C-alpha positions in Angstrom: -3.3 -1.0 76.3 -1.2 -0.8 79.4 -2.7 -0.6 82.9 -1.2 -0.1 86.2 -2.3 -1.9 89.4 -1.5 -1.4 93.1 0.3 -4.3 94.7 0.0 -4.7 98.5 3.1 -6.6 99.7 3.8 -8.0 103.1 6.9 -10.0 104.3 6.2 -13.2 106.1 9.3 -15.0 107.3 11.6 -15.5 104.3 8.7 -14.9 101.8 6.9 -12.0 100.4 3.1 -12.2 99.8 1.1 -9.9 97.7 -2.4 -9.1 96.4 -3.7 -6.7 93.8 -5.9 -4.0 95.3 -8.0 -3.4 92.2 -8.7 -7.1 91.3 -10.1 -9.5 93.8 -8.7 -13.1 93.9 -5.2 -12.2 92.8 -2.7 -13.4 95.4 0.8 -14.7 95.1 4.1 -15.1 96.8 7.8 -15.0 96.1 11.2 -15.3 97.8 12.1 -11.8 96.6 10.0 -8.7 95.8 11.0 -9.0 92.1 9.8 -12.7 92.0 6.6 -11.7 93.7 6.0 -8.9 91.2 6.5 -11.3 88.3 4.2 -13.9 89.9 1.5 -11.2 90.4 1.9 -10.1 86.7 1.3 -13.7 85.6 -1.7 -14.0 87.9 -3.2 -10.8 86.5 -2.7 -12.1 82.9 -4.4 -15.4 83.7 -7.4 -13.8 85.4 -7.9 -11.3 82.6 -7.6 -14.1 79.9 -10.0 -16.3 81.9 -12.5 -13.4 82.2 -12.4 -12.7 78.5 -12.9 -16.4 77.7 -15.9 -16.7 80.0 -17.5 -13.5 78.8 -17.4 -14.9 75.2 -18.9 -18.2 76.1 
């Protein structure tokens, strides 16, 4: 299943920082928007995998 999320991105100096609106606790940064998006995707995957693991414990 594929889902879409809303990234809120701000530029801070030479870096971009972002959060995912629909999922609390997902924050990341990157030197480019593309890098930030990849970092946010990885963070989403890690949170979802962790939630599934803990729900099954």
